C-alpha positions as CSV (number, residue, x, y, z in Angstrom):
1,M,0.0,0.0,0.0
2,N,1.5,3.4,-0.9
3,E,1.6,6.3,1.4
4,E,-1.4,8.1,-0.2
5,S,-3.7,5.0,0.0
6,N,-5.6,5.8,3.2
7,G,-9.2,5.1,2.3
8,N,-9.7,8.8,1.3
9,E,-9.2,8.2,-2.4
10,F,-11.5,9.7,-5.0
11,P,-13.2,7.0,-7.0
12,D,-11.4,8.0,-10.2
13,D,-7.8,7.9,-11.4
14,G,-7.6,11.6,-12.2
15,S,-7.6,11.2,-15.9
16,T,-10.5,13.6,-16.4
17,V,-8.3,16.4,-15.1
18,L,-6.7,16.8,-18.5
19,A,-10.0,16.8,-20.3
20,W,-11.3,19.5,-18.0
21,C,-8.2,21.6,-18.5
22,R,-8.7,21.4,-22.2
23,Q,-12.4,22.3,-21.8
24,K,-11.6,25.2,-19.5
25,D,-8.5,26.3,-21.6
26,I,-6.2,26.1,-18.6
27,S,-2.8,24.5,-18.4
28,L,-1.9,22.0,-15.6
29,R,0.7,24.5,-14.5
30,E,-1.9,27.3,-14.1
31,L,-4.3,24.9,-12.4
32,S,-1.6,23.8,-10.0
33,K,-0.9,27.4,-8.9
34,K,-4.6,28.0,-8.5
35,V,-5.2,24.9,-6.3
36,G,-1.8,24.9,-4.4
37,L,-0.4,21.6,-5.7
38,E,3.0,21.1,-7.2
39,P,2.9,21.0,-11.0
40,S,4.6,17.6,-11.0
41,S,2.1,16.1,-8.5
42,L,-0.8,17.4,-10.5
43,S,0.7,16.0,-13.7
44,L,1.1,12.6,-12.1
45,I,-2.5,12.7,-10.9
46,A,-3.7,13.8,-14.4
47,H,-1.9,11.0,-16.1
48,G,-3.1,8.3,-13.6
49,R,0.3,7.7,-12.0
50,R,-0.7,8.9,-8.6
51,P,-3.9,8.3,-6.7
52,L,-6.3,11.2,-6.4
53,S,-7.3,11.9,-2.8
54,L,-10.7,13.3,-2.0
55,E,-8.9,16.4,-0.6
56,N,-7.0,17.0,-3.8
57,A,-10.1,16.2,-6.0
58,T,-12.0,18.8,-4.0
59,K,-9.3,21.4,-4.6
60,I,-9.1,20.6,-8.3
61,A,-12.8,20.7,-8.8
62,E,-13.0,24.1,-7.0
63,G,-10.1,25.3,-9.1
64,L,-11.9,24.3,-12.3
65,E,-15.2,25.6,-11.0
66,I,-16.9,22.3,-11.4
67,S,-18.6,19.7,-9.2
68,L,-16.9,16.6,-7.9
69,D,-19.3,14.6,-10.1
70,D,-18.2,16.6,-13.1
71,L,-14.6,15.9,-12.2
72,R,-15.3,12.2,-11.9
73,Y,-17.2,11.7,-15.1
74,G,-15.5,14.3,-17.3
75,P,-16.8,17.0,-19.6
76,R,-20.0,16.0,-21.5
77,N,-19.6,16.9,-25.2
């Protein structure tokens, strides 16, 4: 079990973060500054290489001005 696996993981791997960034025309670097995450950490989350905690999912959703459900399911085109 890795250090971030504590039962507070968001039920998604974070892959929708990239889709939302494209939809909202914001870079991962801009979003990372807005939500207070390191750019490298946000990139790992967005590429499914690091678990997405509920706390970080909440920050990301707020930074993108979307709901947690929207973050989980991605933009609807």
